[in-house]
N, C-alpha and C positions, 0 to 999 in steps of 0.2 A: 555688243552688249553694253548698255549704258550703266551708270553708277546707281541709278534709282529704280532698277527692277524691270526694265523692258524685257520682252521675251527673246529667247535665243532663236536664231534662224537656222533651219535644217534643210539640207538637200538629201533626198532619198534616191538611192541607186540600186536597181535590181533588174535583171533581164526578164523577170516574170511580172507582167503588168498587174496581175491580181495581187501579187505580193506587195508591190508598190502601193496599190490602192488600199490594201488592208493596213499597211503601216501608217499611211497618211491619215486614215480614219481613226486609228488608235491615238495618234498624236493629237489630232484635233479635238477628240472627245475626252481623253484622260490625262493629257500632259499639258497643263495650262501654261507652263513656263517656256514652251516651244511653239514655233509656228513654221509650217512647211513653206519654204521659199522657192522650191522647184524640185523636179525629179528627172531621172534619166534611166535608159535601159542598158547602158554599158559605160565603161570608164571613159572612152573617148568623148561620147556625148556629154557625160557628167562634167568633164573639164570645162566645156563651154558654158554650161549652166552655172558652175561654181564661179567662174570668172565674172559672170554677169550679176549673180545674186549676192556675192560676198557673204556666204553663210558663216555661222559660228561652228557648225557641226555638220559632218557628212556621215550618213548611215549607208554603208555600201556592202553589197554581197561580195563574196570572194571570187566565185567562179562565174565569169561572164564572157561572152564573145567580144571580139575586137580588142578590148583592153580589160584585163582582170582588175578585181578590186585592189589587190596589193600593188599593182603597177599604178593604179589611180592614186593610191596613198603616196607613193614615191614621187610621182610627177607633181601632184597638187601641193605636197609638202615643200617641194623645191621652189615652187612659185610663191606659195603663201605659207611661210614657216609657222604662223600662228593658228592655222586651221587645225581643228580637232576632228577625230574620226571615231566611229564605232563600227566594228566589223560584224557582218552577218554571215554565218557559215553553218554548214551541216556538221554534225558531230565528227565525221571522218575528216573534215577539212581543218579542224581547229589546230592540230599540231603544226600543220603547214602555215596557218595564219599567224601563229604566235610571234614570228619574227616581226610582224607589222607593229607590235607594241613598242618597238624601238623607234618607230617612225611617227609617233604622236597619237597612236590609238589609245583611247581612254577605256573602252570596254568592248564587249562582244555580245551578240545575240545568236542563239542556235535555232535552226529550223526544226520543226515547224514553229512559227511564232504564234504565241497566244497572248491575249491582252495583259494578263497578270504578269507574265515574264517581261513583256515590253515595258510595262509601267515600272517594275522594279529596276530594270536596266536604265531607263531614262531618269529615274530619281537618282541613281548612282552617278550617271553621266552629268546630271545637273550639278550635283555637289562637286564633282571634279572640275566642271567648267567654272563654277564660282571660284574655286580655289585657284584655278589656272589664271582667270582674269584678274583676280585679286593680286596674285604674285606678279603678273606682268604690269599691271597698273602701278603697283607699289615700286617696282624696279624702275619703270619709266619716270615716275613722279620724283623719285630720289635723284635720278640723273638730271632732270630738269632743275631741281633745287641746287645741285652742286655745279651747275653751269655747263653740263655736257649737251652736245647738239643731238636732237632727236629728229628723225625723219618725219616729215609731215604726215606720211601715210600711216605711221605707227600712232601718232597722236589722234588721227581721225578714226583709226580702228579701235583704239582702247578708250578714247574719250569722245564718243560720238554725239553726246548731247548738244543741242543747238545753242544753249546759253549756259554760261558759268559765272559764278561770283568767286572772288578770292579775298582772303583776309589773312594777315600775319599778326599773331599775338605773341609778344615777348615779355616775360617777367624779368625785371631788373636788367643788368647789363648785358652786353653782347657776349656771344659764346667764347669759350676759352680758345686760345691758340696753342698753348703748350702744356695742356693738362697732363700730369704724369700717367694717367690711365684714362683713356677716352670713355666718356659716358655713352651708353647705348643710344642709338637714334630712336626717335619716337614715331610710331606708325599707328594709324587708325586700324580698327579691327575689321574683319571681313564682313561683319553684319552692318556696319555703318553705311549710310546712304551717300556719303561723300568721302573724299580723300583727306587724310590728315598726315602731316609729316613735321618732324622737328629735329633739329640737329642735336638737341639734348632735351632734358625733361623740363626746361624752362621756356620752351618755344613750341608753338603750333602754327603750321601753315595750313589753312583750310581751302580746299577747292570744292565748291558746292554747286551742283547742277541747279539751274533755275527752278526746276520742278519741285525740288526739295523745300525751298524757302516758302513757296506758296504766296500768301498775301503779306507776310511779314517782311520788313526791310532787313537787309544784311546787317546794318549797324545795330538794330534792335536785337537781332539774334546774337551777334558777337558780344554785345554789352552784357547779356545774360550769361554767356559763357565766361566772360571775364569776371563777373561777380562771383560765380560759383567756384572758380579756380584760384582766384587771387589770394595770396598769402597776406595775412595782416601785416601792415607796415611796409610792404613792398611797393614798387611802382611798376607800371605796365606801359608798353608801347603797342598800340593797336593801329595797324595800317590796313586799309581795305579799298576795294573798288566798289563804289556805290552803284555803278551801272554795269549791267551784264555784258559779257563778251563771248566770242565764239571759240570753239576748240582750237583752231589754228593759232589763236592769240595767247594760249596758255603759257608758252615758253617765254614770250616777251613780258607778260604780266608778272610771272614769278621772278624774273630777273629784276624788274622794276621794284617789286616789293622788298627784295633783299638790299637793293641799292639804297632805297630810302630808309630802310631800317638802320643801315650803317651810317647814313647821313644825318638822321634825325634823333637817334637814340641819345637821351640826355639823362645823366645820373640824377636820380631823385625826382624826376618830372614825369608824371603820367600824362599821356596824350593819346588822342584818337584822331586820325587824319584820313580823310577821304582823298585818295590820290587822283580822283577825277576832277578835283577842285584845286587848281594850281595856284590859287592866290595865297595858299599857306606859305609858299616859298618867300614871298615878299615880307611876310610877317616874321619869319624865322631867321633870315640872314641879313645882317647889316653890312655896311661898307667899312667896318673897323679894319685897320691895318694890323692884322694878327702878328706878322713878323716883327713890326716895329714895337708893338706893345710888349711882346715877350722879351725882346732884346732889351727894352728899357727896364723890365723887371729884373733880369739877370744882372744888368749893370748896377742896379740899386743894391741887390744882394751882395755883389762883389765889393762894393764900397763898405757895406757894414762888416763884411768878413775881414777886410783890411784893418778895421778898427776893433775887431774881435767883439762886435756887438751882435752875438748870435741870437739873443732874445729878439732883436729887431728883425733879423732875418725871418724868424718864425712868424712874427706879426705881419711882416711884409707879404709872406706867402699866404697866410690866412686871409688877409685883406683881398688878395688877388682871387682866391677861391670864392670868397663871398661875392665879388663882382661878377665872376664867371657864372655863378649860380643865377644871379639876376638876369644875365644875358642869355642863359640857357645854352651854354656852349655844348655842342655835341660831344659824345664820349670819345670819338676818334680824335677830335681836336685836342681834348684834354689829355689823352694818352701821349700825344706828341709833346705837349707843353710840360707835362709832369715828368716825362723822361729826362728832359733837359734840366729841370729843377733838381731831380734826384741825382743826376750826374754831378751837379754842383755840390749837393750835400755830401755825396760819397767822397768827393775830393776834400772837402773841409774836415770830415770826420775820419778820413783815412780808413774808411770801411773796407774790411778785407773779406767780407762774406762772398761766397761763391756767386758768380754772375748768374748761374742757373737758378740757384736758390732765390736770388733777388728777383729774377723774372717771374718765378712762381708766386712770390709775395705780391709783386706788382699786379699780376693777373688776378689773384684772389681779391685784392683791394677793389678792383673795378667790378668783379663778378658779384661780390656780396654787399657792397655798400649801397645803402638805400637813400643816401643824402650826400650832398657835397661835404658837409661837415664830417660825416663818417668816412668818406673817401679820404679826406686829408688826414684824419687820424690814422687810418689804416696804411696810408703811404708813409706817414711820418714816423709811426711807432716802430717799424723794423729798425730804424736807425738810432732811436733814442730811448726805446722802452726796454727795461730790464726788470725782471721780478725782484722784489725786495729780498734781502739776504735771508730773512726768516722764511721766505717762500722758495728757497732754492731747490726744493724737491718737486716743484711744479713740472719741470721737464724730466719726468721719470715714468717708467711703466706703471708704477703703483698709482700715480696721480691720473694718468690717462685711463687706467682701468675704471676709476670712479666715474669718469666722463662717459665711458661706454655703458656702464651699468645704469647711469641716469637716463641715457637715450633709450635703452631697452625698456626701462620701467615706465617711460612717458611717451611711448611710441605713438599713442593715439592723439597726442597733442601737437599743435603747431610748434615746430622746433627750429626757429631761425638760428643762424650762427651767432647773431648779436645777442639774443636772449641766453643762449648757452654760455657765451663768453662772460656776460654780466653775472650770471649765476655763479660761475667759478672764479670771478674776480680777476680775469686776465683779459688782455686786449683781443679783439677779433683776429688781428693779424697773427698774434701768438698762438691762438687756438688753431688757426688754419695750418700753421707750421707743425703743430703737434700731430694733426691728422695725417699730414704728408709724411712725417717722420715715422709714425708708428703703424700706419695702415697702407702707405703708398697710394692713398686715394685722397680726393678732395672730400670736404665735409659732405657735400651733396651726394657724392657717389656712395660714401659709407652709409649715410642715412637711408638712401634709396635701397641699398643692399639689405640692410636689416629689416626694413619695412617689407620688402618683397619676400624675404625668407620667412617672416612671420605670417604673411598672407598665404604663402604656400602651405605652411603648417596648418593654418586655420581651414583652408580648403580641403586638406587631407583628413582632418580630424572632426570638423564640424559641418557635416553634410547638410544640416538643416538651415544654415545661414544663407542669406541672399548676398549677392555680390556687393550691393550697396552697404550692407552691414559690415562686411569684411573691410571694405574701403574705409569706413569710419573708424574701425578698430585699429587700423594701421596709419591713421593720420591724413586721409584724403576725404575732402568734402564732396567731391564730384566723382561718381562711380565710373563715368565714361573716361575721364582723365586717368583714374586709377587703372582701368582696363588697358589703356594704351601703355602706361608705364609698365604694367605687369607683362604685357605682350613683348615690349622691347627688352625686358629683363630675362624672360623665360623662353621667348619664341612661341608662346601659346597664349590664347585668351584664357581668362579664369574658367570659363565653361569647358574649353578643350582640356585644360589641365586636369580637371577632376574626371573628365570622360575617359 
């Protein structure tokens, strides 16, 4: 079953030829989501048909000669674990057949079969199949994204479309490594015609069947997605394959997308790169001797330190950051360079802060900064920023309660960490530290949590509201993105939550 609504293939098995004919006629006339791919008169014959037809569903009678329906379920399940079944039985046989539900049976039909009963059962089976395929695709897609090896047979079974496109959209910096509480992963909903996955709520990896795009280009489609979802003041990295590829190539393409995200992501710099056009590599990477440049910077800082010219150290680093911004140095390179610089600063200031706390602050700086200037300030501030004496109560439960109240009262507005920090007249790094101290969460995690709790409340109390209305009321401009975040937070889509 493909991602964009192809019909499910069915094999019908019954030792009564008239019953097989009747079932096939009902499916063809009343069940448009299914197509009959073959039939058989007993379990042994059915195994051969199943191996050849590779169906999604087998409708099988229980009592048959040569091989019973239950034995067919056991043997076929052993060979094809993803195959689904629907049992056909007389009323007296159902207790006997109930054990089969442990073998992957989705539903059952009782004889004599009538069209209305068949239609109700097939509608129920269709819903279960959709959920089954969604869960399997989602699990496999996640494994592909985290680098696990997937058998080619599984990729072909669950991603059977002939052509796919892929794109990776990341807002701001790379994902956290050491977040005190991991954010939920982001998944597309069951009703979407393509797969979406994100390691956190700032990222979306799209796997789109060629049939879904139609006449529009992938870059045009993704540009519209980017405009709808981009937060004001943020930067985005959009990587995509402008040319379609086949299912067996999915694993390689996903790995390449993540590799180039890590390689190209640059603080404060929005970019859109077609990975099928390799000339971008020549434009982005120069022959600068990185090690020699950084070594020279550290030597210069050391000379100023010996003369106790700490103001010159700050100017020296700021100048280096300005140069690196012009050169569009990737985030991973900057992380390595700034770790060495901050180690030097720690030594000069005899900083005794916990190394774990320092790592969280370092991570926050890259995660939230939307420019190189902001990055330097967020890296520099933890060592030199202290609230003025008259503001000594800033680091207090009372002060932080005011921050939380403000967020709750302005939940429908764009709420960046920088804007919040400016409003309360403290640095972004200091505000991040307050969230970790008083909530054990990052700012984004806390904000997402209160937005989702408010969305749940609205769904429960305001039945007349549309999903797009609720999305806007809790600060999301794009209802599809809101639905994905809601699903990652609650485990249900907004529609299922109120159902």
